[in-house]
Residue frames relative to the residue before (quaternion, step in Angstrom):
aa qw qx qy qz dx dy dz
X 1.0000 0.0000 0.0000 0.0000 0.00 0.00 0.00
X 0.4660 -0.6752 0.4972 0.2822 3.54 -1.05 0.84
X 0.6121 -0.5824 0.4049 0.3497 3.50 -1.16 0.65
X 0.6810 0.4918 -0.3100 0.4453 3.60 0.90 -0.89
X 0.6014 0.5448 -0.3538 0.4651 3.64 1.18 -0.53
X 0.6369 0.5181 -0.3391 0.4594 3.57 0.92 -0.84
X 0.6772 0.4905 -0.3026 0.4574 3.61 0.88 -0.91
X 0.6293 0.5310 -0.3163 0.4712 3.56 1.16 -0.73
X 0.6651 0.5033 -0.2993 0.4634 3.55 0.96 -0.91
X 0.5928 0.5580 -0.3858 0.4339 3.62 1.11 -0.47
X 0.5142 -0.6539 0.4334 0.3467 3.60 1.05 -0.38
X 0.4633 0.7113 -0.4237 0.3160 3.57 1.30 0.01
X 0.7613 -0.1731 0.1800 0.5983 3.60 0.85 -0.96
X 0.6230 -0.5159 0.4325 0.3983 3.50 -1.40 -0.08
X 0.7036 -0.4714 0.3252 0.4208 3.52 -1.32 0.22
X 0.6408 0.5382 -0.3274 0.4387 3.53 0.99 -0.83
X 0.6649 0.4945 -0.2758 0.4871 3.46 0.98 -1.04
X 0.6291 0.5269 -0.3437 0.4566 3.63 1.02 -0.65
X 0.6215 0.5012 -0.3551 0.4862 3.62 1.06 -0.66
X 0.6348 0.5147 -0.3546 0.4543 3.63 0.99 -0.63
X 0.6516 0.5012 -0.3293 0.4645 3.54 1.01 -0.71
X 0.6507 0.5079 -0.3291 0.4587 3.56 1.00 -0.72
X 0.6683 0.4876 -0.3099 0.4685 3.57 0.96 -0.84
X 0.6491 0.5028 -0.3232 0.4705 3.63 1.11 -0.51
X 0.4862 -0.6957 0.4095 0.3345 3.63 1.26 -0.14
X 0.4827 0.6799 -0.4272 0.3497 3.52 1.18 0.46
X 0.6572 0.4549 -0.3020 0.5196 3.63 1.32 0.04
X 0.0670 -0.7855 0.6150 0.0164 3.54 -0.97 0.89
X 0.1815 -0.7601 0.6179 0.0862 3.56 -1.20 0.68
X 0.8054 -0.0956 0.0048 0.5850 3.63 -0.33 1.31
X 0.7444 -0.4086 0.2315 0.4746 3.61 0.93 0.78
X 0.6871 0.4569 -0.2921 0.4835 3.66 1.15 -0.36
X 0.5733 -0.5912 0.4419 0.3558 3.52 -1.15 0.72
X 0.3678 -0.7440 0.5257 0.1864 3.55 -0.89 1.08
X 0.3216 -0.7311 0.5770 0.1705 3.50 -1.32 0.56
X 0.5760 -0.5954 0.4257 0.3640 3.57 -1.15 0.66
X 0.8057 0.2465 -0.2088 0.4964 3.55 -0.87 1.06
X 0.3567 0.7581 -0.4648 0.2862 3.46 1.33 0.18
X 0.2823 -0.7482 0.5780 0.1625 3.59 -1.06 0.85
X 0.2466 -0.7653 0.5809 0.1265 3.53 -1.15 0.75
X 0.3701 -0.7260 0.5415 0.2065 3.56 -0.99 0.93
X 0.5715 -0.5715 0.3982 0.4339 3.62 1.13 -0.46
X 0.7695 0.3121 -0.2718 0.4864 3.52 -1.01 0.96
X 0.5127 0.6329 -0.4531 0.3623 3.68 1.14 -0.09
X 0.4425 -0.6679 0.5426 0.2525 3.52 -1.33 0.52
X 0.0584 -0.8203 0.5684 -0.0230 3.59 -0.29 1.22
X 0.0230 -0.8089 0.5857 -0.0458 3.58 -0.72 1.12
X 0.1388 -0.7418 0.6499 0.0903 3.58 -1.07 0.79
X 0.8354 -0.0578 -0.0272 0.5460 3.59 -0.58 1.18
X 0.7139 -0.4594 0.2351 0.4733 3.53 1.12 0.78
X 0.6487 0.4765 -0.3398 0.4865 3.57 1.22 -0.05
X 0.4667 -0.7060 0.4642 0.2614 3.53 -0.90 1.03
X 0.1894 -0.7766 0.5977 0.0623 3.50 -1.03 0.95
X 0.0002 -0.7872 0.6157 -0.0342 3.58 -0.89 1.00
X 0.5238 -0.6098 0.4870 0.3416 3.53 -1.16 0.63
X 0.5249 -0.6253 0.4643 0.3434 3.55 -1.05 0.69
X 0.5811 -0.5774 0.4449 0.3620 3.50 -1.21 0.70
X 0.8297 0.1852 -0.1593 0.5019 3.52 -0.94 0.95
X 0.3380 0.7826 -0.4755 0.2173 3.53 1.21 0.26
X 0.6086 0.5686 -0.3493 0.4293 3.58 1.14 -0.56
X 0.7835 0.2854 -0.1541 0.5301 3.52 1.16 -0.58
X 0.3243 0.7649 -0.5002 0.2441 3.52 1.22 0.51
X 0.6079 -0.5816 0.4234 0.3359 3.47 -1.31 0.47
X 0.2406 -0.7788 0.5547 0.1668 3.58 -0.67 0.99
X 0.2627 -0.7696 0.5757 0.0855 3.51 -1.10 0.89
X 0.0205 -0.7622 0.6471 -0.0040 3.60 -0.98 0.91
X 0.0365 -0.8224 0.5640 -0.0645 3.59 -0.51 1.18
X 0.1458 -0.7290 0.6597 0.1095 3.49 -1.20 0.68
X 0.0734 -0.8096 0.5819 -0.0253 3.53 -0.66 1.21
X 0.3013 -0.6917 0.6254 0.1991 3.50 -1.21 0.69
X 0.1962 -0.8313 0.5126 0.0882 3.54 0.09 1.34
X 0.2803 -0.7595 0.5526 0.1982 3.60 -0.75 0.95
X 0.6379 -0.5036 0.4087 0.4153 3.55 -1.30 0.27
X 0.7354 0.3955 -0.3256 0.4436 3.56 -1.07 0.95
X 0.6188 0.5115 -0.3468 0.4850 3.61 1.28 -0.18
X 0.2675 -0.7706 0.5632 0.1324 3.53 -0.90 1.00
X 0.3833 -0.7431 0.5118 0.1972 3.60 -0.89 1.02
X 0.4249 0.6669 -0.4916 0.3648 3.51 0.27 1.30
X 0.4074 -0.7120 0.5231 0.2312 3.53 -1.28 0.52
X 0.4732 0.6767 -0.4230 0.3731 3.52 1.32 0.03
X 0.3730 -0.7758 0.4786 0.1732 3.54 -0.42 1.26
X 0.6382 0.5527 -0.3312 0.4213 3.59 1.12 -0.57
X 0.6003 0.5436 -0.3550 0.4670 3.55 1.30 -0.31
X 0.3886 -0.7396 0.4896 0.2495 3.58 -0.74 1.01
X 0.7942 0.2224 -0.2152 0.5229 3.52 -1.04 0.87
X 0.3201 0.7509 -0.5340 0.2201 3.63 0.92 0.60
X 0.6097 -0.6255 0.3545 0.3338 3.55 -1.07 0.67
X 0.6125 0.5698 -0.3578 0.4149 3.55 1.10 -0.59
X 0.6911 0.4288 -0.2785 0.5109 3.58 0.92 -0.87
X 0.5960 0.5574 -0.3956 0.4215 3.62 1.06 -0.44
X 0.6941 0.4379 -0.2787 0.4988 3.57 0.89 -0.89
X 0.0965 -0.8423 0.5233 0.0860 3.63 0.97 -0.84
X 0.2074 0.8016 -0.5249 0.1973 3.53 0.90 1.01
X 0.5751 -0.6023 0.4186 0.3623 3.58 -1.16 0.60
X 0.6809 0.4143 -0.2829 0.5336 3.63 1.05 -0.63
X 0.4881 -0.6233 0.5128 0.3321 3.48 -1.30 0.39
X 0.0027 -0.8214 0.5659 -0.0711 3.53 -0.31 1.31
X 0.1118 -0.7701 0.6227 0.0819 3.58 -1.30 0.27
X 0.5428 -0.6419 0.4146 0.3485 3.62 -1.05 0.56
X 0.3535 -0.6791 0.5982 0.2366 3.52 -1.31 0.47
X 0.7903 0.0692 -0.0806 0.6034 3.59 -0.13 1.25
X 0.3816 -0.7034 0.5534 0.2309 3.46 -1.32 -0.38
X 0.1226 -0.7510 0.6422 0.0923 3.51 -1.36 0.32
X 0.5373 -0.6741 0.3792 0.3363 3.58 -0.63 1.06
X 0.6072 -0.5776 0.3979 0.3733 3.58 -1.15 0.65
X 0.6917 0.4624 -0.2717 0.4836 3.68 1.03 -0.70
X 0.6738 0.4827 -0.3078 0.4672 3.62 1.23 -0.10
X 0.2085 -0.7682 0.5883 0.1427 3.56 -1.23 0.26
X 0.4711 0.6942 -0.4758 0.2640 3.49 -1.30 0.09
X 0.7948 -0.3759 0.2387 0.4123 3.55 -1.38 -0.29
X 0.1133 0.7464 -0.6502 0.0853 3.48 -1.10 0.90
X 0.3567 -0.7557 0.5229 0.1680 3.54 -1.02 0.87
X 0.0671 -0.7776 0.6235 0.0453 3.56 -1.06 0.74
X 0.0527 0.7960 -0.5983 0.0751 3.62 -1.03 0.70
X 0.3274 -0.6987 0.5805 0.2600 3.46 -1.39 0.02
X 0.5249 0.6054 -0.3923 0.4517 3.52 1.37 0.33
X 0.2514 -0.8291 0.4905 0.0939 3.54 -0.18 1.29
X 0.5852 0.6162 -0.3674 0.3779 3.58 1.28 -0.45
X 0.7197 0.4231 -0.2851 0.4708 3.66 1.03 -0.39
X 0.4790 0.7014 -0.4383 0.2941 3.59 1.13 -0.10
X 0.7048 0.4682 -0.2685 0.4604 3.56 0.74 -1.04
X 0.6579 0.5033 -0.3437 0.4424 3.68 0.84 -0.77
X 0.6768 0.4855 -0.2997 0.4652 3.56 1.06 -0.65
X 0.7456 0.4432 -0.2066 0.4528 3.48 0.92 -0.91
X 0.5043 0.6673 -0.4178 0.3547 3.59 1.26 -0.42
X 0.4817 -0.7187 0.4257 0.2650 3.55 -0.70 1.21
X 0.6698 0.5310 -0.3192 0.4094 3.66 0.89 -0.83
X 0.5916 0.5811 -0.3807 0.4091 3.61 1.15 -0.35
X 0.2353 -0.8313 0.4817 0.1465 3.63 1.33 -0.20
X 0.1845 0.7761 -0.5742 0.1839 3.58 0.70 1.13
X 0.4639 -0.7143 0.4684 0.2348 3.55 -0.92 1.01
X 0.0368 -0.7364 0.6755 0.0038 3.47 -1.30 0.78
X 0.1722 -0.8175 0.5472 0.0503 3.54 -0.70 1.11
X 0.1032 -0.7996 0.5915 0.0062 3.61 -0.93 0.90
X 0.2218 -0.7026 0.6536 0.1734 3.49 -1.38 0.43
X 0.0648 -0.8368 0.5419 -0.0432 3.56 -0.68 1.14
X 0.1364 -0.7498 0.6419 0.0841 3.52 -1.10 0.76
X 0.1394 -0.7920 0.5928 0.0425 3.63 -0.94 0.96
X 0.6057 -0.6046 0.4061 0.3204 3.51 -1.35 0.21
X 0.7452 0.3249 -0.2067 0.5444 3.60 1.20 -0.09
X 0.6065 -0.5383 0.4018 0.4252 3.64 -1.09 0.44
X 0.4271 -0.6951 0.5303 0.2307 3.52 -1.13 0.91
X 0.1698 -0.8010 0.5711 0.0583 3.56 -0.84 1.02
X 0.6397 -0.5295 0.3932 0.3947 3.55 -1.25 0.33
X 0.6174 0.5326 -0.3421 0.4669 3.64 1.13 -0.63
X 0.6321 0.5304 -0.3339 0.4557 3.59 1.03 -0.75
X 0.6533 0.5161 -0.3018 0.4645 3.59 0.96 -0.94
X 0.6685 0.5137 -0.2951 0.4496 3.54 0.91 -0.95
X 0.6769 0.4952 -0.2895 0.4613 3.56 0.92 -0.99
X 0.6519 0.5113 -0.3219 0.4582 3.63 0.94 -0.78
X 0.6772 0.5030 -0.3047 0.4423 3.57 0.99 -0.88
X 0.6709 0.5130 -0.3334 0.4190 3.65 0.97 -0.60
X 0.6274 -0.4828 0.4012 0.4608 3.63 1.05 -0.59
X 0.1098 -0.8190 0.5632 0.0064 3.61 -0.83 0.93
X 0.4065 -0.6398 0.5955 0.2661 3.53 -1.18 0.70
X 0.0297 -0.8269 0.5615 -0.0005 3.60 -0.54 1.08
X 0.6898 -0.5127 0.2624 0.4386 3.55 1.15 0.61
X 0.8037 0.2739 -0.2313 0.4749 3.53 -1.40 0.32
X 0.6613 -0.5389 0.3070 0.4219 3.60 1.10 0.64
X 0.5536 0.6136 -0.3907 0.4055 3.60 1.22 0.23
X 0.0727 -0.7822 0.6188 0.0035 3.47 -0.99 0.99
X 0.4084 -0.7263 0.5011 0.2335 3.60 -0.77 0.95
X 0.4808 -0.6390 0.5113 0.3146 3.52 -1.19 0.61
X 0.6400 -0.4938 0.4131 0.4193 3.62 -1.30 0.35
X 0.0242 -0.7991 0.6002 -0.0248 3.55 -1.04 0.86
X 0.4904 -0.6562 0.4953 0.2890 3.57 -1.29 0.09
X 0.0488 -0.8127 0.5807 0.0000 3.55 -1.04 0.82
X 0.0443 -0.7794 0.6240 0.0358 3.55 -1.21 0.43
X 0.4099 -0.7246 0.4926 0.2535 3.59 -0.82 0.86
X 0.1105 -0.7664 0.6323 0.0243 3.54 -1.10 0.88
X 0.8237 -0.0514 0.0182 0.5644 3.54 -0.26 1.18
X 0.7270 -0.4299 0.3161 0.4320 3.57 -1.26 -0.43
X 0.8056 0.2644 -0.1085 0.5189 3.54 0.98 -0.86
X 0.7026 0.4749 -0.2666 0.4580 3.65 1.20 0.10
X 0.0062 -0.7745 0.6322 0.0201 3.55 -1.28 0.27
X 0.3799 -0.6559 0.6066 0.2397 3.51 -1.41 0.34
X 0.0085 -0.7906 0.6122 -0.0056 3.56 -1.08 0.65
X 0.1960 -0.7652 0.6097 0.0654 3.54 -0.97 1.03
X 0.0629 -0.8196 0.5694 -0.0046 3.64 -0.56 1.10
X 0.2244 -0.7466 0.6064 0.1566 3.55 -1.26 0.46
X 0.6252 0.4874 -0.3369 0.5080 3.55 1.34 0.25
X 0.2241 -0.7678 0.5821 0.1466 3.54 -1.33 0.12
X 0.1515 0.8089 -0.5519 0.1350 3.58 0.88 0.95
X 0.6271 -0.5638 0.3905 0.3693 3.50 -1.22 0.48
X 0.8335 -0.0940 0.0111 0.5443 3.64 -0.71 1.10
X 0.0919 0.8670 -0.4839 0.0756 3.52 1.04 0.88
X 0.6927 0.4695 -0.2961 0.4605 3.64 0.76 -1.00
X 0.6602 0.5191 -0.3158 0.4416 3.56 0.90 -0.81
X 0.6736 0.4846 -0.2764 0.4849 3.53 1.00 -0.80
X 0.6268 0.5218 -0.3447 0.4649 3.56 1.08 -0.66
X 0.6565 0.4907 -0.3004 0.4879 3.58 0.94 -0.91
X 0.6391 0.5386 -0.3379 0.4328 3.63 0.93 -0.76
X 0.6103 0.5660 -0.3509 0.4291 3.58 1.11 -0.67
X 0.7191 0.3712 -0.2405 0.5359 3.63 1.16 -0.47
X 0.6394 -0.5708 0.3545 0.3738 3.62 1.10 0.33
X 0.5749 0.5752 -0.3945 0.4277 3.57 1.25 0.31
X 0.2283 -0.7436 0.6114 0.1454 3.58 -1.27 0.43
X 0.3662 -0.7427 0.5217 0.2052 3.55 -0.79 1.11
X 0.2179 -0.7888 0.5693 0.0788 3.50 -0.89 1.07
X 0.7822 0.0165 -0.0118 0.6227 3.61 1.12 -0.58
X 0.0304 0.7872 -0.6150 0.0336 3.54 -1.03 0.83
X 0.0430 0.8074 -0.5787 0.1066 3.54 -0.64 1.17
X 0.2606 -0.7522 0.5824 0.1645 3.54 -0.83 1.07
X 0.1624 -0.8271 0.5372 0.0325 3.53 -0.86 1.07
X 0.8106 0.1319 -0.0714 0.5661 3.58 1.20 -0.17
X 0.0428 -0.7319 0.6791 0.0370 3.55 -1.18 0.78
X 0.8142 -0.1145 0.0112 0.5691 3.56 -0.42 1.26
X 0.7995 -0.2479 0.1845 0.5151 3.60 -0.54 -1.04
X 0.5811 0.5748 -0.3679 0.4435 3.62 1.30 0.11
X 0.1489 -0.8144 0.5591 0.0443 3.53 -0.66 1.14
X 0.6103 -0.5672 0.4205 0.3593 3.55 -1.29 0.51
X 0.2036 -0.8090 0.5297 0.1537 3.55 0.98 -0.76
X 0.7599 -0.3780 0.2890 0.4430 3.57 -1.12 -0.79
X 0.3307 0.7468 -0.5205 0.2489 3.60 1.14 0.38
X 0.3241 -0.7355 0.5611 0.1980 3.55 -0.95 0.90
X 0.6590 -0.5014 0.3462 0.4410 3.65 -1.08 0.33
X 0.7770 0.2939 -0.2418 0.5015 3.61 -0.76 1.08
X 0.6577 0.4910 -0.3318 0.4651 3.59 1.20 -0.27
X 0.1174 -0.7837 0.6064 0.0657 3.52 -1.24 0.60
X 0.1134 -0.7690 0.6255 0.0680 3.61 -1.26 0.36
X 0.5161 -0.5901 0.5236 0.3337 3.48 -1.37 0.39
X 0.5056 -0.6419 0.4806 0.3182 3.51 -1.08 0.68
X 0.4908 -0.6458 0.4912 0.3176 3.56 -1.13 0.64
X 0.6822 -0.4833 0.3569 0.4167 3.52 -1.32 0.26
X 0.6444 0.5369 -0.3091 0.4483 3.54 1.02 -0.81
X 0.6519 0.4993 -0.3063 0.4815 3.59 1.08 -0.85
X 0.6339 0.5095 -0.3280 0.4807 3.61 0.98 -0.80
X 0.6779 0.4828 -0.3198 0.4528 3.60 0.84 -0.81
X 0.6015 0.5346 -0.3599 0.4721 3.61 1.17 -0.53
X 0.6213 0.5369 -0.3386 0.4595 3.59 1.01 -0.86
X 0.6819 0.4970 -0.3010 0.4443 3.58 0.83 -0.95
X 0.6117 0.5451 -0.3384 0.4628 3.59 1.10 -0.78
X 0.6561 0.4998 -0.3240 0.4635 3.59 0.90 -0.92
X 0.6642 0.5018 -0.3207 0.4519 3.62 0.91 -0.84
X 0.6674 0.4819 -0.3287 0.4630 3.62 0.92 -0.74
X 0.6255 0.5233 -0.3416 0.4671 3.64 1.01 -0.67
X 0.6687 0.4940 -0.3155 0.4575 3.55 0.98 -0.85
X 0.6581 0.5294 -0.3073 0.4385 3.53 1.07 -0.70
X 0.6552 0.5070 -0.2877 0.4805 3.60 1.19 -0.72
X 0.6636 0.5102 -0.3068 0.4530 3.59 1.01 -0.86
X 0.5058 -0.6445 0.4742 0.3223 3.59 -1.05 0.67
X 0.4721 -0.6926 0.4581 0.2961 3.52 -0.94 0.87
X 0.2676 -0.7721 0.5635 0.1212 3.51 -0.83 1.08
X 0.6193 -0.5318 0.4180 0.3986 3.56 -1.29 0.36
X 0.2512 -0.7734 0.5697 0.1191 3.51 -0.96 0.98
X 0.2859 0.7811 -0.5220 0.1890 3.60 1.07 0.55
X 0.4920 -0.6723 0.4729 0.2869 3.53 -1.03 0.89
X 0.4662 -0.6688 0.4959 0.2992 3.56 -0.98 0.80
X 0.2997 -0.7694 0.5330 0.1848 3.55 -1.05 0.68
X 0.7717 0.1859 -0.1288 0.5943 3.64 1.24 -0.04
X 0.5752 -0.5840 0.4266 0.3823 3.58 -1.02 0.46
X 0.5311 -0.6220 0.4602 0.3455 3.56 -1.04 0.70
X 0.4077 -0.7186 0.5158 0.2265 3.54 -1.00 0.89
X 0.1849 0.7794 -0.5651 0.1973 3.42 0.16 1.38
X 0.6499 -0.4916 0.3993 0.4201 3.49 -1.28 0.25
X 0.4930 -0.6601 0.4462 0.3493 3.72 -0.76 0.83
X 0.4442 -0.7000 0.4996 0.2510 3.48 -1.03 0.89
X 0.3931 -0.6888 0.5482 0.2655 3.59 -0.95 0.75
X 0.6390 -0.5118 0.3728 0.4368 3.65 -1.17 0.36
X 0.6170 0.5461 -0.3624 0.4356 3.64 0.98 -0.64
X 0.6752 0.4946 -0.2754 0.4729 3.54 0.99 -0.92
X 0.6650 0.5063 -0.3037 0.4574 3.56 1.07 -0.79
X 0.7504 0.3442 -0.1990 0.5281 3.64 1.13 -0.49
X 0.4298 0.7365 -0.4287 0.2984 3.56 1.13 0.60
X 0.3861 0.7595 -0.4593 0.2515 3.57 1.24 0.32
X 0.7287 0.4153 -0.2313 0.4929 3.56 0.89 -0.93
X 0.4776 -0.6686 0.4781 0.3101 3.61 -0.89 0.90
X 0.6493 -0.5560 0.3513 0.3819 3.56 -1.22 0.67
X 0.8005 0.3293 -0.1606 0.4744 3.60 0.79 -0.96
X 0.4340 0.6928 -0.4751 0.3256 3.60 1.12 0.49
X 0.6688 -0.4983 0.3490 0.4273 3.57 -1.27 0.12
X 0.7160 0.4490 -0.2536 0.4706 3.57 1.19 -0.58
X 0.4099 0.7391 -0.4618 0.2693 3.60 1.21 0.30
X 0.5983 0.5936 -0.3769 0.3842 3.56 1.04 -0.52
X 0.6419 0.4832 -0.3506 0.4813 3.68 0.88 -0.73
X 0.6421 0.5194 -0.3333 0.4548 3.61 0.95 -0.75
X 0.6590 0.4894 -0.3275 0.4680 3.57 0.98 -0.76
X 0.6297 0.5106 -0.3504 0.4691 3.58 1.04 -0.65
X 0.6152 0.5199 -0.3587 0.4718 3.67 1.03 -0.59
X 0.6549 0.5085 -0.3289 0.4520 3.60 0.94 -0.79
X 0.6632 0.4829 -0.3291 0.4676 3.57 0.95 -0.87
X 0.6488 0.5187 -0.3403 0.4407 3.57 0.98 -0.68
X 0.6225 0.5316 -0.3269 0.4722 3.55 1.11 -0.67
X 0.6525 0.5028 -0.3178 0.4695 3.57 1.03 -0.76
X 0.6661 0.5177 -0.2956 0.4483 3.61 0.99 -0.80
X 0.6814 0.4712 -0.3057 0.4693 3.62 1.19 -0.54
X 0.5106 0.6338 -0.4581 0.3575 3.63 1.12 -0.04
X 0.4771 -0.6812 0.4544 0.3190 3.55 -0.91 0.79
X 0.2819 -0.7781 0.5393 0.1554 3.55 -0.80 0.98
X 0.4846 -0.6613 0.4638 0.3358 3.63 -0.92 0.68
X 0.5910 -0.5900 0.4266 0.3473 3.53 -1.20 0.68
X 0.5220 -0.6355 0.4662 0.3261 3.58 -1.02 0.73
X 0.4335 -0.6913 0.5201 0.2524 3.61 -0.96 0.94
X 0.3240 -0.7419 0.5606 0.1744 3.50 -0.92 0.97
X 0.3853 -0.7098 0.5361 0.2457 3.54 -0.94 0.89
X 0.6961 -0.4634 0.3571 0.4161 3.49 -1.39 0.12
X 0.6328 0.5281 -0.3277 0.4618 3.55 1.04 -0.69
X 0.6434 0.5149 -0.3225 0.4656 3.63 0.99 -0.76
X 0.6441 0.5040 -0.3153 0.4814 3.63 1.04 -0.77
X 0.7283 0.4509 -0.2443 0.4545 3.56 0.94 -0.74
X 0.5334 0.6745 -0.3992 0.3181 3.58 1.22 -0.45
X 0.6669 0.4953 -0.3466 0.4358 3.65 0.81 -0.78
X 0.6305 0.5216 -0.3350 0.4672 3.55 1.11 -0.76
X 0.6629 0.5079 -0.3170 0.4496 3.56 0.95 -0.78
X 0.6714 0.4869 -0.3131 0.4628 3.56 1.00 -0.75
X 0.6359 0.5312 -0.3487 0.4380 3.62 1.04 -0.74
X 0.7863 0.3157 -0.2022 0.4911 3.66 0.87 -0.72
X 0.3666 0.7560 -0.4945 0.2224 3.61 1.18 0.23
X 0.6990 0.4777 -0.3100 0.4325 3.57 0.74 -0.97
X 0.6821 0.4789 -0.3004 0.4639 3.55 0.96 -0.76
X 0.6503 0.5074 -0.3234 0.4637 3.57 1.06 -0.69
X 0.6590 0.4960 -0.3380 0.4533 3.63 1.06 -0.49
X 0.7016 0.4534 -0.2566 0.4862 3.56 1.18 -0.62
X 0.7478 0.3104 -0.2040 0.5503 3.67 1.15 -0.24
X 0.0750 0.8180 -0.5607 0.1045 3.55 0.77 1.05
X 0.4453 -0.6723 0.5305 0.2614 3.52 -1.07 0.71
X 0.7001 -0.4703 0.3286 0.4251 3.51 -1.27 0.15
X 0.6443 0.5135 -0.3140 0.4719 3.55 1.08 -0.63
X 0.7289 0.4350 -0.2428 0.4696 3.57 1.09 -0.63
X 0.5889 0.5814 -0.3723 0.4203 3.68 1.25 -0.35
X 0.5053 -0.5937 0.5066 0.3683 3.50 -1.18 0.44
X 0.5419 -0.6239 0.4451 0.3449 3.54 -1.09 0.65
X 0.7452 0.3304 -0.3222 0.4814 3.48 -1.12 0.93
X 0.6695 0.4006 -0.3428 0.5233 3.66 1.13 0.29
X 0.3451 -0.7426 0.5496 0.1654 3.51 -1.27 0.60
X 0.5374 -0.6196 0.4682 0.3287 3.50 -1.17 0.62
X 0.1835 -0.7939 0.5690 0.1110 3.53 -1.05 0.67
X 0.3992 -0.7323 0.4948 0.2441 3.57 -0.72 1.01
X 0.3974 -0.7039 0.5461 0.2200 3.52 -1.23 0.78
X 0.1124 0.7916 -0.5831 0.1438 3.51 -0.29 1.33
X 0.6770 -0.5219 0.3293 0.4009 3.53 -1.26 0.29
X 0.7114 0.4448 -0.2545 0.4809 3.55 1.04 -0.90
X 0.7621 0.2530 -0.1935 0.5637 3.57 1.19 -0.19
X 0.1876 -0.8135 0.5393 0.1102 3.57 0.04 1.25
X 0.5887 -0.5741 0.4387 0.3624 3.44 -1.32 0.50
X 0.4846 -0.6482 0.4923 0.3203 3.58 -1.03 0.72
X 0.5375 -0.6355 0.4702 0.2935 3.42 -1.27 0.68
X 0.6560 -0.5137 0.3783 0.4033 3.48 -1.23 0.30
X 0.7946 0.2303 -0.2175 0.5180 3.51 -0.77 1.13
X 0.6232 0.5435 -0.3465 0.4429 3.63 1.23 -0.16
X 0.3921 -0.7331 0.4998 0.2430 3.64 -0.87 0.90
X 0.4752 -0.6667 0.4617 0.3413 3.69 -0.77 0.84
X 0.0986 -0.7889 0.6056 0.0348 3.49 -1.25 0.67
X 0.5128 0.6308 -0.4538 0.3651 3.64 -1.13 0.41
X 0.7137 -0.4813 0.2902 0.4181 3.55 -1.25 0.08
X 0.6898 0.4593 -0.2906 0.4783 3.53 1.18 -0.56
X 0.5261 0.6482 -0.4281 0.3462 3.59 1.15 -0.14
X 0.5048 -0.6577 0.4735 0.2972 3.55 -1.05 0.75
X 0.5510 -0.5954 0.4437 0.3808 3.62 -1.04 0.60
X 0.5725 -0.5941 0.4556 0.3341 3.42 -1.28 0.69
X 0.4278 -0.7135 0.4703 0.2944 3.58 -0.69 0.96
X 0.5386 -0.6317 0.4507 0.3281 3.55 -1.11 0.83
X 0.5212 -0.6556 0.4443 0.3180 3.50 -1.03 0.82
X 0.7764 0.2722 -0.2428 0.5140 3.49 -0.85 0.99
X 0.4815 0.6754 -0.4507 0.3300 3.55 1.20 0.02
X 0.6371 -0.5936 0.3403 0.3549 3.50 -1.17 0.57
X 0.7456 0.3917 -0.1960 0.5022 3.47 1.13 -0.88
X 0.4044 0.7110 -0.4830 0.3124 3.60 1.19 0.27
X 0.5031 -0.6578 0.4563 0.3255 3.61 -0.99 0.79
X 0.7749 0.2420 -0.1375 0.5676 3.65 1.12 -0.47
X 0.0917 -0.7857 0.6115 0.0176 3.52 -0.86 0.93
X 0.4435 -0.6840 0.5033 0.2866 3.58 -0.86 0.87
X 0.5156 -0.6368 0.4609 0.3410 3.58 -1.08 0.75
X 0.5365 -0.6347 0.4468 0.3313 3.55 -1.05 0.67
X 0.5087 -0.6510 0.4723 0.3072 3.55 -1.16 0.75
X 0.5140 -0.6528 0.4459 0.3330 3.56 -1.02 0.67
X 0.3998 -0.7172 0.5260 0.2217 3.50 -1.01 0.85
X 0.6169 0.5516 -0.4144 0.3788 3.44 -1.26 0.46
X 0.6551 -0.5073 0.3797 0.4114 3.53 -1.32 0.05
X 0.4767 -0.6810 0.4946 0.2537 3.55 -1.04 0.99
X 0.4240 -0.7235 0.4689 0.2774 3.55 -0.71 0.92
X 0.3865 -0.7320 0.5139 0.2253 3.60 -1.01 0.85
């Protein structure tokens, strides 16, 4: 048995806190200073600050507890009892439990608590890429460019770059995001990189466990199926070789995601499909449209309009009605307006009504007897 597990089974603290006590030199084994990760054969005298520590009777067969809590805003995810508003005192469970992971004090939503230290590391290990889903509300309308940029990965300062993730728009100011990382205040820093400020952040899913209908401050025991799923994840993580958890220094050179791909989280026929469809329509409307091609008639129309008046007043011989004469455009003889008949000594005589060469001929009278 590991030394930190024995200290944890005694009910004094968690395994992580036990490692901190060991590293600080506050733990001794048979009078000698203990080392982090030390194995015990059994029967050794373990003391913390000079006080003997023993595992509780029946600790190997004690009842394990797995809790899902809807953490409200203002509760701190720590086991230190001297911190006001700590999550252990808030739940006030009969067993000594501790949170799996953390959730910011300003955030709310799902967080798991347990007294089983064997599942903590497989769940929190970064290389296992376990999904966590959040619902976020920001202070400005969510755009397709914002969703695409967040999905590709963001520089959030201090040399940290987020991994690609999935997003979906929810209404005008909200979106869903699924992460496989657990950086400190990650979503808030990602939104801040694009000039947004997070007003509400709620975690709704951890792997296969969902928040459901829990109200803020309420908790429930995990079902047998949910516990079995946790154990399956832990077993798979133990069998898979551990990969390097080094932080990326630059975004992955992947093909840029389209707005449709960035908002493909919600199924088509689900209740949340309408906001996603609105986001896709908005993305299509923001695309630059090519200018309409002008036909030959459209290009010639201004030219035709500009010379229309002059062309009508300076008809050539082929274009004038027979029996009329062309009139020169001089300063003392202005051109007649459209629809005005020329006058003066040079003007042609008015054609006789009914003449053959007249531009206008009266319609023939109807034959037959006039009706009474």
